[in-house]
N, C-alpha and C positions, 0 to 999 in steps of 0.2 A: 453788730456786736463785733469789737475788736479784740485781737489776740496777739500773740507773740510766738515766733517758732526760732529755737535755738537748732543751730545746725553745725556741724563741725566745717572748720573754714574749708576743706578741700572740696566740700560740697556746696559752698556758696555761689560758685558761678552756675551752676547747673540748677539751682533754687531761682536764681535771678532770671533765667531763663523760662521758669515755670515748671520744671520737672521737681515732683515732689516723691518722695518715698511714702507709700502708704504700707502701713503695717495690719498686723492683725493681733488679736487679743493674746493668742498662743507666742507670736514671735515676742510680744513685750514681755510676758512672763519668762521668756528664755533669756532675755537681756542679761548681760555680765555688769558688774559694778553696782555704783549707788542707785540708778535707776531700775535695778532688777526687782519685779515684784511678782512670785511665782505663784500667787492668788489672784492674777488678774481673772475678772469675771467670775470668782468664786464666792460660793456661799456655804458657810459651815452651820449645818443645823446640830442642835444639840439637845440632848435630853439629859438633866441634872438628876431627876429623880423620878421614876413613874412605877406606879403599882397596879396592876390591874386583877382584881380578884377573881373576874370570871370573864374571858375574851367574847363568850356569846353575847354578853349582857354589857359590853363596855366599848360600844362603837367608836366612841371618842378616844378612847386609850388606844385602841386598835391602829386608828388613824394616826396619832402621834407615832405609834413605833413603826408603822409604814414610811413616814415621812424621812426615817434616819435607816431605812431600809431593811427592817425586821419584819417579817411577815408571820405571821401569827394564826394559826389553826385552832383548834378547840385547847383552851388551855385553863388552868387555875392559879391563882395566886403567882402571877408573874412579875418579876422585880426586873427594872431596867435601871442603871444608875450609870451617870458619866460615860455616856455614849453619844459619839457624834459621827455625821457622815458630811462629806463634800459633794456638793451640788455645783456644776461646772456651766456656766452660760456657752452655748454654741459658738463655736468659731466666727467672728465676723471681723469685717476691715475696719481698721481704726486709725485716725489721724489725731495725734495729741499736739497740744499748744498751751500756752501759759496766758491765762487771763490779766496777768499782771506784768509790769516792766520792772517790777523791783529787783528782779536778778540780775538786772543787765550788768551790773558790776562784777559778777561771776563769769561772764562771758571771755573775758579777756584770759582770765587765770584758767579755763577750760579749752582755750584756742576755739571758740566758735564764734559763729556770726549770728546776728540776731535780725529778723526781719519782722515788721508789723505788717499783720494781715488785716486790711481795711474792713473787710466784711466776711465773717466766717460762714455766715449762712449762704452767701454767694458764692463762696470756695466750694461749699459742700454740693452746691447745686450744679456749677461749672463741672467739678470732677466727675460728678455722677453722668452729666449729657456727654462728656468726652470718653469716658470709660464703661459705657453702660453695659459691657459684656462681663464686668467684673462688679460694679458697683451698682447696688439697686437703691432701695429707700433710705434715705439719710435722716440722721436725727443728730440734733446739735445741742448739747447741755454742758452745763459747768458741774465738773467732778464734786461730789458730796463725801466728806470726810467722816468716816463712823466706822464702828467695829462691823465687821464681816460675819461675825459670830451671832445667831439668834438662837432664842430658846423657842423650840417647836409648840407651837400651839395647834389645838385639834382644827381649831376654825378659821385661822388666818395662816394659811401655809405662806411662806417666803420663797421668792426665788431671786436667783442670782441677777444683780445690776452692773452692767458693764460701765456706770457711772458712779459707782461707789468704790472707794479704796479706803484703805485704813489711815487712821489718824496720824501714823507716822509719815505720811506724805503730802501733810497739809501746806507746807513751804511751796509745793508746786503749783497752787493755784491753777489747777489744769482744766482747760475745756476741750470737749472732745468732739469729733464728729464720728459717729457709727453708721457704717451703711451695712445692710443685709447682702448675702451673696447669693447669685442664682445659681451658683454651681458649687460643689465641694468634692475634694478638700481645697482649702485656699491657700496660697501662699503671698508674702509681702511682693511690692512689685515697684518700679519706678514709672511714674507717668511720663507720657512723652512731652517735648516741649509745648509750651502754649502762652501765647501773649496774653489770652484772656486771664490765665492764673497770673500771670506775671503782674498784670496791671493791679492786680488786687495785693501785691506785695511792696514793700517798701523796707530797704535794707538801713537799719538805724544804730548797727554796730558791727 
């Protein structure tokens, strides 16, 4: 899989030497400007309307309520309307790229350099091997663009997916590498120079 990385011009020389900034879901959520997405790794569970006539005899209804944080004891004629709760994915390391070069024309306007990444899976593996104290198991996938709000079902609970973003970000055509972290808390960091990483990169703008 090939991908494209857009970086600010002042960081281009370092990237050419194989130095990459590895972010986290939390750090991406805190970005300023148009890239900001404060719902990174968040799933919003909703209950539009639920009535439980007797909590002792309605385990499915009790389960639905529990999924939005409402714990029911003995109760009758319980009504829940337009309630929601946010469930956040554990913070993980993340490296974001674009799977498309269609935004190349914007690089000059944004004062950015563009690098083609020749092998995303190879990059994920090399970064893991060279930074094993921080980066553990890697998963590489294209981001899916869909609503991050779900209506709760008793029998098919949903969980946050770090590869799902809102449809308003569709133009990014994003592909991500996600690594689990052996320790917590985690913070963004810059990888050391690496000729193996550099060999996977080709500056095209």
